[in-house]
Structure formats: C-alpha cells, structure tokens
C-alpha positions as CSV (number, residue, x, y, z in Angstrom):
1,X,135.4,325.5,126.7
2,X,134.9,327.1,130.0
3,X,134.7,324.4,132.8
4,X,133.8,325.6,136.3
5,X,136.4,324.2,138.7
6,X,133.9,323.8,141.5
7,X,131.7,321.4,139.2
8,X,134.7,319.6,138.3
9,X,135.8,319.1,141.9
10,X,132.4,318.1,143.1
11,X,132.0,315.5,140.3
12,X,135.5,314.2,140.9
13,X,134.7,313.8,144.7
14,X,131.5,312.1,143.9
15,X,133.2,309.7,141.5
16,X,136.0,308.9,144.0
17,X,133.1,308.1,146.5
18,X,131.3,305.8,144.1
19,X,134.4,303.9,143.1
20,X,135.8,303.4,146.6
21,X,132.5,302.4,148.2
22,X,131.7,300.2,145.1
23,X,135.0,298.4,145.6
24,X,134.4,298.1,149.3
25,X,130.9,296.9,148.9
26,X,131.8,294.2,146.3
27,X,134.8,293.0,148.4
28,X,132.5,292.7,151.5
29,X,130.0,290.7,149.4
30,X,132.6,288.2,148.4
31,X,134.0,287.9,151.9
32,X,130.8,288.6,154.0
33,X,131.5,285.8,156.5
34,X,134.7,287.7,157.5
35,X,132.8,290.9,157.9
36,X,130.4,289.2,160.1
37,X,133.2,287.9,162.3
38,X,134.8,291.3,162.6
39,X,131.3,292.7,163.6
40,X,130.9,290.0,166.2
41,X,134.3,290.8,167.8
42,X,133.0,294.6,168.1
43,X,129.6,294.0,169.6
44,X,126.8,291.7,170.1
45,X,127.7,288.5,168.0
46,X,123.9,287.8,167.6
47,X,123.6,290.8,165.5
48,X,126.7,290.3,163.4
49,X,125.1,288.6,160.5
50,X,122.4,291.2,160.1
51,X,124.7,294.1,160.7
52,X,127.1,292.9,158.0
53,X,124.2,292.7,155.6
54,X,123.2,296.2,156.6
55,X,126.5,297.6,156.0
56,X,126.8,296.1,152.5
57,X,123.3,297.1,151.7
58,X,123.9,300.7,152.9
59,X,127.2,301.0,150.8
60,X,125.4,299.6,147.7
61,X,122.5,302.0,148.2
62,X,124.9,304.8,148.7
63,X,126.9,303.9,145.5
64,X,123.6,303.7,143.5
65,X,122.2,306.9,144.9
66,X,125.4,308.8,144.1
67,X,125.4,307.4,140.5
68,X,121.7,307.6,139.7
69,X,120.6,310.6,141.6
70,X,123.7,312.7,141.6
71,X,122.3,316.0,143.1
72,X,120.2,314.2,145.8
73,X,121.6,315.0,149.3
74,X,120.6,311.5,151.0
75,X,123.5,309.6,149.3
76,X,126.2,311.8,150.6
77,X,124.4,311.8,154.1
78,X,124.6,308.1,154.0
79,X,128.3,308.1,153.1
80,X,128.9,310.4,156.2
81,X,126.9,308.1,158.4
82,X,128.9,305.1,157.1
83,X,132.1,307.0,157.6
84,X,131.0,307.7,161.2
85,X,130.2,304.1,161.8
86,X,133.7,302.9,160.4
87,X,135.4,305.4,162.6
88,X,133.4,304.3,165.6
89,X,134.4,300.7,164.8
90,X,138.1,301.8,164.7
91,X,137.7,303.8,168.1
92,X,135.9,300.7,169.6
93,X,138.8,298.4,168.4
94,X,141.4,300.8,169.8
95,X,139.5,301.1,173.1
96,X,139.4,297.2,173.5
97,X,143.2,297.0,172.7
98,X,142.7,294.0,170.5
99,X,143.9,293.4,167.0
100,X,140.5,293.0,165.2
101,X,140.6,292.1,161.6
102,X,139.2,294.8,159.4
103,X,136.6,293.9,156.8
104,X,136.7,297.2,155.0
105,X,137.9,295.9,151.6
106,X,137.1,292.2,152.2
107,X,139.8,289.8,153.3
108,X,142.6,292.4,153.1
109,X,144.4,291.3,156.4
110,X,144.3,294.9,157.7
111,X,143.4,295.7,161.4
112,X,140.7,298.1,162.6
113,X,142.1,301.2,164.4
114,X,143.6,304.5,163.6
115,X,143.1,304.2,159.8
116,X,139.4,304.3,160.0
117,X,139.5,307.3,162.4
118,X,141.9,309.1,160.2
119,X,139.9,308.5,157.1
120,X,136.9,310.0,158.6
121,X,137.7,313.7,157.7
122,X,138.5,312.5,154.2
123,X,135.2,310.8,153.7
124,X,133.5,313.9,155.2
125,X,135.3,316.3,153.0
126,X,134.6,314.3,149.8
127,X,130.8,314.3,150.7
128,X,131.0,318.0,151.4
129,X,132.9,318.7,148.1
130,X,130.2,316.7,146.2
131,X,127.4,318.3,148.0
132,X,128.8,321.8,147.5
133,X,128.7,321.4,143.7
134,X,126.9,318.3,142.8
135,X,127.5,316.6,139.5
136,X,125.1,317.3,136.8
137,X,124.9,314.1,134.9
138,X,121.6,312.4,134.4
139,X,120.3,309.2,136.0
140,X,120.8,307.3,132.8
141,X,124.3,308.5,132.5
142,X,125.0,307.6,136.0
143,X,123.5,304.2,135.6
144,X,125.7,303.7,132.6
145,X,128.8,304.8,134.5
146,X,127.9,302.5,137.2
147,X,127.6,299.7,134.8
148,X,130.9,300.5,133.2
149,X,132.6,300.6,136.7
150,X,131.1,297.2,137.6
151,X,132.4,295.7,134.4
152,X,135.8,297.1,134.9
153,X,135.8,295.8,138.4
154,X,134.8,292.4,137.3
155,X,137.4,292.3,134.6
156,X,140.0,293.4,137.1
157,X,138.9,290.5,139.5
158,X,138.8,288.0,136.7
159,X,142.3,289.0,135.6
160,X,143.5,288.2,139.2
161,X,141.8,285.0,139.3
162,X,143.3,283.9,136.0
163,X,146.7,284.7,137.3
164,X,146.0,282.1,140.1
165,X,145.0,279.5,137.6
166,X,148.2,279.9,135.6
167,X,150.5,277.8,137.8
168,X,147.7,275.1,137.9
169,X,147.6,275.0,134.0
170,X,151.4,274.7,133.7
171,X,151.3,271.7,136.3
172,X,148.7,269.6,134.6
173,X,149.5,266.3,133.0
174,X,148.3,265.2,129.5
175,X,146.7,261.6,129.8
176,X,147.1,259.1,127.1
177,X,144.5,258.4,124.5
178,X,143.0,255.1,125.5
179,X,142.4,254.3,121.9
180,X,146.0,254.0,121.1
181,X,147.9,250.8,122.0
182,X,151.2,252.4,123.1
183,X,150.5,256.0,124.1
184,X,153.1,258.1,125.8
185,X,152.3,260.5,128.7
186,X,153.5,263.7,128.1
187,X,153.6,266.7,130.4
188,X,152.1,270.1,129.1
C-alpha cells in the first residue's frame, strides 16, 4: 500500500484543526458567560455577548466545514481568520498590561497574551498544510467522524463529571425505613 506522505500530512493537519477547534468551541459553549466577560474586557462591553456568540459560531462552522467539505478552502480561511483574531486579542491584552482571563478553552484559568500570539504560526501552518494537500474523505465520512469525535468528547466530559460525584456518593447517609419500628441509621 503506497500512501502519499503529503496526503497523510494534510489529513493529519485537518484532523488536528477539527479536534482542537471542536474542543475549544464546546468548552466555550459550556462557559459562554466567561467568554463574554473576556471580550468585554478587551473591547466594547455592549458587543461582548454578540461577539462571544459569533466566535463560538465561527468555530463550530469551521469545524463542520473541515469535516463535511474537506477540500473546500473556506473552512481553512475561517481558521486562519480566527487565529488572527485570537492573536489580536493576545496583543490587545499585552498592550493593556492587564491580566485578562482567557476564554480559549472555557474556564481554564489561563491568561491572554503571548500564548495566543505564539500559536498564530502553528494555526496558519496547520491550515496551510491541510490546504496544500486536502483530505479526500467524503462529506458523509466527515460527518460520521465528527459524530464520533463529539461522542468521544461527551464521554470524556461525563467521565470527569462522574469523578466529581464520587465523593458525594461516599458521603451520603442511608435513611431508616419508616415502616420498621426500630430501624438503624447506617452510613453507606
């Protein structure tokens, strides 16, 4: 089986973009209020809510486009524009000299700044690699892959949530059965 290295590299770059931007978009959906606060600190507060919705929508649109229309140019252009916006937010935060909470991956606690600026060449390189040799999967295969990625991310998130519930379960108390006269209270 002869596999072209450029095709594999382009497909791998596209998959990395899909996964990273899918995780980022889903994290922002969960904590969209924090993203709005971050945007409000960077610019006009009146536009923050709408800008947060626009960023999340653009990321989801780019992810969907990369998965369903793998050879189309527009999803990679959208990724490059998002990367430029993120780098611009980092530069703006650095210019203000303030520690502004980053909403890149939800409520991560990170601060806007050099990280967004330094990641710009990485996002542009991945988009360029994917554009140089775009993947050849079909729209149906891309949609199936996106569904599998979503299920995997939901399972990962649920696993994390279940870990939080474990101490609560161990700390519960068993209540006596009111139909028994002398019931003892046991702890589970």
